[in-house]
mmCIF file of the C-alpha atoms, coordinates in Angstrom:
data_MODEL
# 
_entry.id   MODEL 
# 
loop_
_atom_site.group_PDB 
_atom_site.id 
_atom_site.type_symbol 
_atom_site.label_atom_id 
_atom_site.label_alt_id 
_atom_site.label_comp_id 
_atom_site.label_asym_id 
_atom_site.label_entity_id 
_atom_site.label_seq_id 
_atom_site.pdbx_PDB_ins_code 
_atom_site.Cartn_x 
_atom_site.Cartn_y 
_atom_site.Cartn_z 
_atom_site.occupancy 
_atom_site.B_iso_or_equiv 
_atom_site.pdbx_formal_charge 
_atom_site.auth_seq_id 
_atom_site.auth_comp_id 
_atom_site.auth_asym_id 
_atom_site.auth_atom_id 
_atom_site.pdbx_PDB_model_num 
ATOM 1  C CA . MET A 1 1  ? 71.723 60.540 135.123 1.00 0.00 ? 1  MET A CA 1 
ATOM 2  C CA . PRO A 1 2  ? 68.849 61.884 137.229 1.00 0.00 ? 2  PRO A CA 1 
ATOM 3  C CA . ILE A 1 3  ? 66.224 59.443 135.879 1.00 0.00 ? 3  ILE A CA 1 
ATOM 4  C CA . LYS A 1 4  ? 66.912 55.782 136.468 1.00 0.00 ? 4  LYS A CA 1 
ATOM 5  C CA . TYR A 1 5  ? 65.096 52.468 136.531 1.00 0.00 ? 5  TYR A CA 1 
ATOM 6  C CA . LYS A 1 6  ? 63.677 51.279 139.853 1.00 0.00 ? 6  LYS A CA 1 
ATOM 7  C CA . ILE A 1 7  ? 63.780 47.627 138.809 1.00 0.00 ? 7  ILE A CA 1 
ATOM 8  C CA . ASN A 1 8  ? 65.760 45.395 136.501 1.00 0.00 ? 8  ASN A CA 1 
ATOM 9  C CA . ILE A 1 9  ? 63.452 45.490 133.472 1.00 0.00 ? 9  ILE A CA 1 
ATOM 10 C CA . VAL A 1 10 ? 64.920 42.439 131.742 1.00 0.00 ? 10 VAL A CA 1 
ATOM 11 C CA . SER A 1 11 ? 64.594 40.301 134.901 1.00 0.00 ? 11 SER A CA 1 
ATOM 12 C CA . ALA A 1 12 ? 61.032 41.486 135.481 1.00 0.00 ? 12 ALA A CA 1 
ATOM 13 C CA . LEU A 1 13 ? 60.101 40.560 131.927 1.00 0.00 ? 13 LEU A CA 1 
ATOM 14 C CA . LYS A 1 14 ? 61.673 37.113 132.317 1.00 0.00 ? 14 LYS A CA 1 
ATOM 15 C CA . GLU A 1 15 ? 59.690 36.553 135.531 1.00 0.00 ? 15 GLU A CA 1 
ATOM 16 C CA . ALA A 1 16 ? 56.536 37.527 133.611 1.00 0.00 ? 16 ALA A CA 1 
ATOM 17 C CA . GLY A 1 17 ? 57.339 34.914 130.942 1.00 0.00 ? 17 GLY A CA 1 
ATOM 18 C CA . TYR A 1 18 ? 58.978 37.118 128.323 1.00 0.00 ? 18 TYR A CA 1 
ATOM 19 C CA . SER A 1 19 ? 62.421 35.837 127.375 1.00 0.00 ? 19 SER A CA 1 
ATOM 20 C CA . THR A 1 20 ? 64.595 38.060 125.225 1.00 0.00 ? 20 THR A CA 1 
ATOM 21 C CA . TYR A 1 21 ? 64.068 35.545 122.429 1.00 0.00 ? 21 TYR A CA 1 
ATOM 22 C CA . ARG A 1 22 ? 60.304 35.837 122.721 1.00 0.00 ? 22 ARG A CA 1 
ATOM 23 C CA . LEU A 1 23 ? 60.483 39.649 122.864 1.00 0.00 ? 23 LEU A CA 1 
ATOM 24 C CA . ARG A 1 24 ? 62.459 39.734 119.624 1.00 0.00 ? 24 ARG A CA 1 
ATOM 25 C CA . LYS A 1 25 ? 60.539 36.949 117.836 1.00 0.00 ? 25 LYS A CA 1 
ATOM 26 C CA . GLU A 1 26 ? 57.140 38.475 118.569 1.00 0.00 ? 26 GLU A CA 1 
ATOM 27 C CA . LYS A 1 27 ? 58.579 41.919 117.692 1.00 0.00 ? 27 LYS A CA 1 
ATOM 28 C CA . LEU A 1 28 ? 57.636 43.373 121.045 1.00 0.00 ? 28 LEU A CA 1 
ATOM 29 C CA . LEU A 1 29 ? 61.083 44.956 121.589 1.00 0.00 ? 29 LEU A CA 1 
ATOM 30 C CA . SER A 1 30 ? 64.166 45.205 119.444 1.00 0.00 ? 30 SER A CA 1 
ATOM 31 C CA . GLU A 1 31 ? 67.571 43.844 120.480 1.00 0.00 ? 31 GLU A CA 1 
ATOM 32 C CA . SER A 1 32 ? 68.889 47.407 120.777 1.00 0.00 ? 32 SER A CA 1 
ATOM 33 C CA . THR A 1 33 ? 66.078 48.323 123.164 1.00 0.00 ? 33 THR A CA 1 
ATOM 34 C CA . ILE A 1 34 ? 66.700 45.231 125.265 1.00 0.00 ? 34 ILE A CA 1 
ATOM 35 C CA . GLN A 1 35 ? 70.391 46.190 125.400 1.00 0.00 ? 35 GLN A CA 1 
ATOM 36 C CA . LYS A 1 36 ? 69.457 49.715 126.530 1.00 0.00 ? 36 LYS A CA 1 
ATOM 37 C CA . PHE A 1 37 ? 67.522 48.209 129.431 1.00 0.00 ? 37 PHE A CA 1 
ATOM 38 C CA . ARG A 1 38 ? 70.538 46.031 130.338 1.00 0.00 ? 38 ARG A CA 1 
ATOM 39 C CA . ASP A 1 39 ? 72.810 49.097 130.254 1.00 0.00 ? 39 ASP A CA 1 
ATOM 40 C CA . GLY A 1 40 ? 70.377 51.266 132.236 1.00 0.00 ? 40 GLY A CA 1 
ATOM 41 C CA . ASP A 1 41 ? 69.927 53.665 129.315 1.00 0.00 ? 41 ASP A CA 1 
ATOM 42 C CA . LEU A 1 42 ? 66.601 55.422 128.858 1.00 0.00 ? 42 LEU A CA 1 
ATOM 43 C CA . VAL A 1 43 ? 64.266 54.330 126.073 1.00 0.00 ? 43 VAL A CA 1 
ATOM 44 C CA . SER A 1 44 ? 61.396 55.961 124.213 1.00 0.00 ? 44 SER A CA 1 
ATOM 45 C CA . TRP A 1 45 ? 57.935 56.490 125.676 1.00 0.00 ? 45 TRP A CA 1 
ATOM 46 C CA . GLU A 1 46 ? 56.649 53.942 123.164 1.00 0.00 ? 46 GLU A CA 1 
ATOM 47 C CA . ASN A 1 47 ? 58.991 51.290 124.567 1.00 0.00 ? 47 ASN A CA 1 
ATOM 48 C CA . LEU A 1 48 ? 58.085 52.219 128.165 1.00 0.00 ? 48 LEU A CA 1 
ATOM 49 C CA . SER A 1 49 ? 54.426 51.900 127.184 1.00 0.00 ? 49 SER A CA 1 
ATOM 50 C CA . THR A 1 50 ? 55.114 48.406 125.823 1.00 0.00 ? 50 THR A CA 1 
ATOM 51 C CA . ILE A 1 51 ? 56.832 47.397 129.071 1.00 0.00 ? 51 ILE A CA 1 
ATOM 52 C CA . CYS A 1 52 ? 53.925 48.781 131.114 1.00 0.00 ? 52 CYS A CA 1 
ATOM 53 C CA . LYS A 1 53 ? 51.492 46.757 129.030 1.00 0.00 ? 53 LYS A CA 1 
ATOM 54 C CA . LEU A 1 54 ? 53.544 43.548 129.337 1.00 0.00 ? 54 LEU A CA 1 
ATOM 55 C CA . LEU A 1 55 ? 54.095 43.924 133.078 1.00 0.00 ? 55 LEU A CA 1 
ATOM 56 C CA . ASN A 1 56 ? 50.676 45.467 133.794 1.00 0.00 ? 56 ASN A CA 1 
ATOM 57 C CA . CYS A 1 57 ? 52.172 48.443 135.611 1.00 0.00 ? 57 CYS A CA 1 
ATOM 58 C CA . GLN A 1 58 ? 52.507 52.224 135.483 1.00 0.00 ? 58 GLN A CA 1 
ATOM 59 C CA . PRO A 1 59 ? 55.583 54.191 134.293 1.00 0.00 ? 59 PRO A CA 1 
ATOM 60 C CA . GLY A 1 60 ? 56.215 55.319 137.883 1.00 0.00 ? 60 GLY A CA 1 
ATOM 61 C CA . ASP A 1 61 ? 56.676 51.693 138.823 1.00 0.00 ? 61 ASP A CA 1 
ATOM 62 C CA . LEU A 1 62 ? 59.637 51.485 136.404 1.00 0.00 ? 62 LEU A CA 1 
ATOM 63 C CA . VAL A 1 63 ? 61.497 54.811 136.634 1.00 0.00 ? 63 VAL A CA 1 
ATOM 64 C CA . GLU A 1 64 ? 62.326 57.386 139.280 1.00 0.00 ? 64 GLU A CA 1 
ATOM 65 C CA . TYR A 1 65 ? 64.042 60.738 139.537 1.00 0.00 ? 65 TYR A CA 1 
ATOM 66 C CA . SER A 1 66 ? 67.051 61.016 141.816 1.00 0.00 ? 66 SER A CA 1 
ATOM 67 C CA . SER A 1 67 ? 68.890 64.246 142.438 1.00 0.00 ? 67 SER A CA 1 
ATOM 68 C CA . ASP A 1 68 ? 72.560 64.398 141.472 1.00 0.00 ? 68 ASP A CA 1 
ATOM 69 C CA . ASP A 1 69 ? 73.317 66.858 144.282 1.00 0.00 ? 69 ASP A CA 1 
ATOM 70 C CA . ASN A 1 70 ? 76.549 66.056 146.081 1.00 0.00 ? 70 ASN A CA 1 
ATOM 71 C CA . ALA A 1 71 ? 76.024 68.771 148.686 1.00 0.00 ? 71 ALA A CA 1 
# 
């Protein structure tokens, strides 16, 4: 996949004080979204916006484009 995460989102959230329990309890992110972050799957812009708000960062701090060229 050409777009991937630069950081481990779940670990960064934990370091910022957001456990997966807290994220679900406060309805900040769903369990399926948290699982997508664990699996490295892409999520919606709305979810990326939530992460940027929680971590006080920009989308470019979270994702990057990498070419799949094998040449």
